[in-house]
N, C-alpha and C positions, 0 to 999 in steps of 0.2 A: 554573448550569452552569459558569461561569468563576470562578476565584478573583479576589480583589481586585487582585492583581498583573496578571492577565491582562486584566482590564477596563481598568486604567490603560494597559497596552500597546496595547490596541485604540484607546483615546482618542487616544494619540499617533499611531497609524497614520492615524486619521481626519483628522489635520491635515497629512498629507503632500500635497505638490502632485499634483493630478490633474485630469482634465477635469471640467466641471460635472456632466455626466451621471453619470460614475463616483462623484463626490463625493456626490451626492444618494442614490445606491443604497447606497454604503458607510455613509453616516450612518444611513439606515433600518435596515440589517441590524444595525449595531453597537447601535443603540438597542434593537432587538428582542432581541439577545443579552443586553444589560445587564438587561432586564426579564425574562429567562429565558423568552422566548416563542418563541425559535427552534426549530422542530420538528427534533429530531435524528433521523437515520435509526436504525431498529431491525434488529438482526441477524435474518435469517430464522429461523423456529422450529426447523428442523432443526439449524442451527448452534448455537443456544442449547442445545438438548437434548444434542447431542454434546459441546459444551464442558463442560456441567454433568456429564455421565456420565464424562468424561475425568478430572475432578478427584477422582473416587472412587478411593482407593488400591487398592481391590479389583476395579476394572473389568478385564475381559479382552476378548479379541477377540470371543469369542462374545456376551458381554453387549452390547458396543458395536455389534456388527453388527445386533442386534435393534432398536437405535434408528434405524438407517439403512435397513434392508432394505425398508421399505415405499416408499421413494423409489427407484423402479427406475432412473430417469435417473442419479440421483447414484450409485447402486450401480455402474452400468455404467462411469461415469467413474472411480471409484476403482479398479476392477479394471483399466481401461485404463492408469491411472497406474502401478499396480504392475507392469504388463507393459511399461512404456515403456523405451526404450533407456537412459535415465538411471538406472533402478533395477532392471531385470530381472536374473535369474540364469539358470541352466541350465534350471530348471523353471518352467513357465508357471503363473500364478495363474488359478484357474478359478472361484473364488467369493469373496464378500465377506470371510469369516472369514480365508481365506488371505491375502487382500489386506492386511487390517489387521494380521495377524501379520508380514507382510513389512515393512510401513511403520512399525509401531509405533503406540502409542495417541496420543502427542502429535502425531507427524507426521500421523496420520489426522485428528485434531481440527482442526489447523491447515489442512490440505488442504481439508477439508469447509467450514470457515469461508470459505476463499478461493473455492472453487467456488460456494458458496451466495450469496456477495456479488455475483456477477455480475448476478443478477436485480434488485438494487437500483439498477443503472445504466440505468434506463429511464424515459422520460417520455412524456407524451402529445403535446406539441408537437414538431414535427420538429426545429426548431432546437436546443432543449434536449436532445432525444433524441440528436442527432448529436454534441453536445458530450460528453454522458455516455459515449457509446460510445467517443469518442476518448480520454477520460480513463481508461476501463477498459482500453482497448488499450495505452495507454502504461503503465499500472500493471502489467499482466502482463509487459510488456517489462522494466521495472525489477525486478519480482520475479524473473524468470528470471536476469537478470544478478547480482542479489544472491545468489541461491542458489549460483551457481557461484563468485563471488568468496568467499563465506563458506567453501565447501568447500576452496578452494585456499589462501586467505590468512589464515584465522582459525581459532580453535577454537570459534567459536560454532555455534549449531545452524542447519543450512541451511534446515529447514522454518520456523524462526522468521524467518530472514532473507527467506524467500519471502513470508511473511505480512507482514512489515515493508514490503516493496516494494508489496505490493497495497494497503496502507492509507495509503501516504505522502501521497496526495492526497485522502483521504477527506473532508476539510473542504470540498472543492468541491461535494460532493453536496448539503448543505442550502442552499448559496447558489443552486444551480440550481433546487432545488425552490422556494425563496423567489421567485426571479425568475419562475418559471412560474406559481406560485399568485397572484402579484400582477400578472400580465400586464404586466411591466415591458418597456417598449419601449427596448431598448438596442442600440447598434451593437456589433460584435464587439470593437473596441478598448476601449470603455468597460468592457464585461463582463470582459474580460481583465484590465484594470486592478484591478477589484474582487476578482477571484479571487486574483490574485497578492498583493493587499494583506492579505486576512484569512483565507484558507483555512488557513494553518499553525496559527494559534491554535485555530481551530474543530476542525481535525482532531485535535489532542491532547485537546481537551475531549470529543470523541466517544469516543475510545479509553478515557478515564477512565470515561465513562458506561457503556461495554461491559465494564468491569472487566478490560481487557486487562493483561498483565504490565507491571510497571513499566519493564522494560527496552525496551519498544516505545512507550510512551506519548509520549516526547519525539521520536520519529521525524518526525511531520508538522511540528512546530513548529521543529525544528532542522536538517532535512536541507538547507536552503538557507543555513545559517549557515556560509559557507565559511571563516570565520576560527576557527571552533570547534576548540579544542584541549584536550580533556580528557586528563589524564595517565592512563597505564596502557595496557592492551590496547585494541585496537579494539573498538568496540561496534556495535550495529545502525544507529545514526545514521550512523557512519562508512561502513558498507557501502552503505546506501541512497544516501548522498550521492555516492559514487563511481559507483555503478550508474546513478544518474540522469544524471550528467554523461556517462557513456559511452553512455547511450541516445541522446544527441544528436549522436554522432559522424557525420560525413559528411552532416549536415543543416544547413541555414541556421538558426543559433540563436545568440543572445548569449552562452551559456555557452561556446561554442567560442572566444570572444575572450578568455576569462579566462586568467590564467597558472595552470594546473593544478598546476605544480610548487610553487607557494606555498601549496597547500591542504593543511593538515596531515593530513586524512583519507587521502590517497595515501600519505603517509610512514608513518602508523600501520599501514596494510595492507601496507607493504612493497612498494608498487607504483611502478614508474616512470610518471611522468605522461604519457610518450610511449606512449600506449595503442595506437599503430600497430605496436608491436613484434611480433616473430614469436611471442612467448609469448602475447599476447592473441589473435592469429590462431588459434593452436592451440586456444584455448578457445571459439572461436565456434560450432562445432557443439554442444558441450556447452551453451552458453547457449541456442541454438535449441531443443534438447531440453527444456531447463528451462522455457522459455516455453510450449512445446507441452503441458506438463502441465496448463495452465490454459485451454486452448483446445479 
């Protein structure tokens, strides 16, 4: 599942100072990863079928709609998105084919992937289920902010940025599944330590496993690398990094103690790190609309 370099990185992570409970769990999970026995999440069938269909150069709205139309709930949500304040025009969308025509093939495929992913963030135990729902809620918030930042500050694709935001913490999912399946008794602080330690590497491994575009694969493993400074135009890592930081504004969180002006991603996006500026406030409704696309 992981490259040799990734395994070496996890070995170094395992040696980082942490509580005894967290160290024991981290060691167990890392050993499971190295033995290629960690169960990776699988994209829902409808998302797999849609992504496969979208790769066909001859695909059209009519043929793609046939892949989705049997899922009435998903169909209704796609039509709702097409009629949302963020995307609607003067004419209302009345059916799935019209919605796909308005959104485009790639946007539709990314949207369906995101909508279908929500069902993955569920568990049988209340504690793990609550954490999964919190992770999904935060992911949709980061996805919405990423969508708007992308539209206003880059020439990247907003639908790809939305998907990048949704998957930036996907590495948390198999950790929680492992904890639940092994009936691990951990306090919240220890579990949080383990998640922060190893979810980035696992996340990028999952996106490789899912054959995601190369431009998205580094998002989980790099969005917390605040010193990252790749020459050239901003990429999806930069967008998600800034979106994640902005998602914690006005909340008690260690990221708000960082010097955001020293983070290269802000400079690459052409953003003033003072995100309380009037310009950011003007985008707040658009960000809320973008988040609602996934709820």
